[in-house]
N, C-alpha and C positions, 0 to 999 in steps of 0.2 A: 816521420819525414815531413818537412815544411811544404808550402803551396808552391808551385811554380812562380817563378818571378821574371817579369818584363820590365824593360825600361818605360814603355808606353802601352797602354791598352785602348784600343779605339772600339767603341761600342756602337754598332751600326754600320752596315756596308751599303748604304745608299749614296748619294752623290756627294754629301758632306763628309762621311766618314771615309769614304774611298779616297777622295781629295787629301783629306788629312793625312792617311797613311801613305799615299803616293809621294806627298811632300816630305814627310819624314824619311822615306826611303830613297829619296833623290839626293840626299846629302852624301858627301864622301865619306863621313864616319857615321855610318847607319846604327841608329838605336835598334834594341830588339823590339819587335812590335807584334803585339797580338791583336788580330781583327776579328771581332766577334759580330754575329748577326743570329737572331732568332729563326731566321729561315735562310735557305739558299736564295740570295736577293735576285737570281735571275730566273729562278724556276717558279716564282709566285707571279701572278698578274699585278702588274704595277698601277696602282690606282692613281693614274696622272694623265693629263691631256697630252703630255710629251712635247708641248711646244717651248722654244727657248728663242731668245734674240740672238742673232748671230755674233753681234759685237760683244754681248754680255758674256755669252760662252767664251769667246776668245780671251776675255780677260784671265780665264783660269787654264784653258786647255785647248789645244787644236784637235777637233774631233776627227776620228776615223771615218773614212767614208762610209764604211759599213754602218756605223751608227746612224746616218742621216736617212730617214725614209723620204722625206720630202723637203724642198725648198718652198717657203711661203713669202709672198711679197706684197700682200694685200689684206687689209683689215676692214671688214664690212660692220657698220654700227647699224642696228635696227632699233628704231625708237619705240615707244609704247604703241603709237598709232600705226607702225609698219613702215614709216618713212626710212629710207636707206641712205646712208652716207658711207661712200667708199673712199679709203684712204691707201695710197700706194707707198710703200716704205722701201727706199732705194737700198737700206742696209739689209734688209731681207731677215728672215728668221727660218729656224729648221723645226721640222717634226722628227724627233729622235726615237730611236729604238733604246728605251733606257734599260730594258733587261739585258741586251747585248753590251751597252756600254758597262753596266754593272760586272758583267762575267769579264770583261776583258780587263777592267781596271782591278778587279780582285785576282785575276790570274797574274797580272803585272806585279801586283804587290807580293804576292806569293814567290815569284820568280826572283823577286829582289830582296828576299830575306824575311817577309812577313809570315807568321804562322796564322792561317786561316782557320777558323773554327765556327762552323755554320750549322744552323738547326738546333741551336742550344742557347736560350735566352738568358739574359742577365736578371737576376731578381734583386741584388742589393750591391751598392758600393758602399763600404764602410767608412767611417770617420778614420782620419790617419792616425797611425799609431805614433810613438814617439820618434821614430825614424822618418816619418813623414810617409809611410807606406800604406796604401789602402789594400783591403781585401775586396776582390771582386767575386762575388758568388753567382754560379750560374744554376739554371733550372735543374739539372741533373744532380746537384748537390756539390759538386766540385767547385774549387775556388782557385784564383790566381792572386799574385800579389804584384802592386806596381805603385811607384811613386807619382805617376801621372796618368790620369784617365781624361780621354776625350770621349764626351757624351754626345753621339750623333744618333741616338736610339729613336728620334721621332717626336712628333707633337705630343704625345701622351707621357713622355718620360717622367717619372717621379724620383729619379736616382738623385742622390745628394740632396734631397729637399730639406734636410734639417740643419744645413750649414750656412745659411745665408746667401745661397745662390738661387735665383728665381726659377721655379719648376712649373708653375701654373701659367699656362697662357692666358693672357689679358683678353684676346679677342680670337677665339676658336671657333671657326664658321664650319657648319655641316656642309658637305658636298656629296653629290651623287652623280654618276655619269653612266651612260649606256655606250657599249661598242655595237654599232649598228651597220647594216648594209641597206642600200637603196636610197640613200641621201642624193639628191640631184643638185650638187653644188660643185663648184671648181675645187680642186684639191690644192690650187695655189694660193687659197685665201682662208682666213679664219673669221668666223662670224661672232658678233657679240650681239645679245638682245637684252634690253633692259625694260623695266616696267613693274610696279608694284604687285599687279596681278600674276606676272611671269615669274619673278624672283625678288621678293622683298628684302630690300638691304643688299642685294647681290646682283646677279646677273645670270643669264643662260648663255651658253656657248656651243657652237659647232667647230670642231678642229677636225681636219682630215687627219686620219690614221696612216692610210696607205692609199694607192690608187683605187681601191673598191670600197673602202669603209671610213667611217667617221667616228669619233668620239663625241657624244653629244651629252651635255650636262648642265646641271644647276648648283650654284653656289648661294647660300642665303646667308643674310646678316646674323651674327651671333644673338642680336636682340629677339631674333624670330624663332630661335631654337626651341622646340616643344610647343610652339604657337601655330605653326603650320606643318602640314604633312609634306615633306620634300619628295617622297616618292609619288604622291598624287600630283605634285606640281610638275615633276618630270614626265610623267605619263601624260598629262595634259598638254605640255608643250611638245612633246614628239608627236602626239595626234593632231594637234591644231597646225603644227608647223611643217611636218613632213608627210603626213598620212601613214599608209602601210609601210613598215619596216620590218626587216629581220633583225631581231636583237640577238647578238651573239653572247652578250654577257653585261651585268651590271655590277658597278663597284661603288662602295661608300668610302668616304675618308673624311678627315678633318684638316682644315687649313689654318695654321696657327700664324695669323697675321701679327706683323709688328703694330704695336699699340702706341698711344701717345706718350705712355710712360716709359721712362728710362729704366732699363733692367740691368741686374747683374748676371752676366753669363760666364764669368771666370773668377774662380779663387784658387789660392794656391794648391796645385795638384790637380784640380778638376776644371775643365773648360766645356762649356756646351757648344754645339755647332749645328748649323742647319736648323730643320724644324723644331729640334730641342731647344734651340736659342731663339725662336720665334722670328726668324730673318725673312719671312714672305712679305712682298710688296703688298700693302693693305688695300690698294685700289685695283691694281691689275690681278692681284694674287699670284703673281709670278714667284716661283720660288727654286727653280732648278738651278740657275746660274747663281742666285744668292747663296743656296746652301753650298755649291761647289766653292765659291769665293770664301765663305765662312770657314769651310773645312781646311782650306789652306791656311787662313789666318790662324786656326786653332793649331794646326801643325807647326806653324812657325813660331807661336808662343809656347808651345809644348817643349820644342827644341830649346827655346831660350831658358825655360825653367829648368831643364835637365842639367844645365851647366852652372846652376845656382846652389848656393848651400843654405841660406836662410829664408824664412818666411817673408822677412821684410823685402828681400830683393825679389821674391816671387809675386809679392803684392805689387810692387812696381810694374812688373811684367804684365800682371793682370790689368793694371790701370792703363798701361800703353795699349794693350789688346782692345780694350772697349773704346779708346779714344780713336783707334784706327778704324774699327769698324763704324764708328759714328761719321768719320770722315768719308768712308767709302760707301756707306749705304744707310746707316742707322738714323743719323740726323735727318735725312731727307725722308726716309720712311716715317719717321714720327710725325713729320710735317703732313705727309701724305694721310696718315691716320686722322688728323684733324679735319682735313679735306674729306675724307671718306664720312666722317660723321655728320659734317654738313650737307653732303650730297645726298644721303638718305632722306634728309626732310625736304628736297627740292621736289615738288609736284612733278607728276608725269607730264602735265602741260606744258612746261618749261623745257622739257627735253624734246618735246614734239615741235615746238616753236623753232627752237634751235636746229634741229635736224631739218626743218623746212627751209630755214635760211641757208644752211650749209649745202643741202642737196642741189641748189641752184648754182653752185661754184663747180667749175669743170673740174674734172679728176687731176688734170695736169696742174692746176693752180692752187688745189687744196693742200696747203702746207700747214704745219702746227700752228705757225705764227698767224695764218688765215683763220684757222678755227678759233683760236682766242680772240681775234679781232672780231670776226663777224658772229660769233656766238656768245661769248662771255660779256664782251662790250654792250651787247644789246639786251641781255637778260640779266638784270641785277641779282636775282636770287642764286644764279650759277656762278656769277662774278663773285659774290659774297662768300659762296662755298669754297672758291678757290684762292681767298684771300691769304691762307697760310702758306701759299707757295711764293708769294710776293718778297 
């Protein structure tokens, strides 16, 4: 007996994979869809700050009220010397319950025809056979066949790496955060802390998780991986910034930032999405909305491939897919990657002086244009770092 066959296999039931499957199953002529994940994606701790911009999220989905833990309207920047700059965002953002969002989207997909198979990871995606179908092999030794695979399996994906599709993240950053109680900060604000002693090449952050607890973490630049001990950095930051806290859990992860290099993320029959495609904003390290948008794009392109007969037609769809992503996020993210490389070389003293200048502007008048005018225009090294956005 041959392996089970599906029109489309989606690997990974995180934001990208779930949104890809949801898009596929929202069409009037639904393809057969198999949704795979190595875990049950709502039963495992989600290694994520869970913050997302409201407008960015609305590009893909209107969130259920139950997914929103908190509404955030303020960002607080802490310079290396402790100077604080507060910025209010009228568009607001959300702290979401990703585990609940994962569960609800997975159940929606199942109710609309998907076969959900969780707790069984994928070990291999084969080369296509003469009919263009691939064998997807699972950890338990079973396999399925499909002409189309969407790989949304995360930043460490190695699937399809021999086929001319990029598989290794150019800028994979270590991150570590603690879920803590006892932080004396407002839950309507997120806090960002910079400084070469605090988080070389990256930043530390404190995001509210709910009314009683915060996620506090550190991300460091990939160039510092193996050169500094991120656990020691986080322990020191927690002790120096917040004092005695109750730590409820500590979680490590990797952030696959978009690099300045153009990447191939789609080939006939195989499309990467989300973290597997390196869609994270390289400066803010935001990735939830980007992953969801990428998943929808992957679903759209997979449907287009489903109706084609030749590799030439599929190759044209792949080219359109990558051009569309470049217009939506990719081109700007590659520019930001160049900015990021330059910002790493800016000394702490420049950030301190910029923060001093900005802290004198009232919160009501502190707009993004004022930030650029007051800070970048007065500090040449910061202005030079930002030149790639001009």
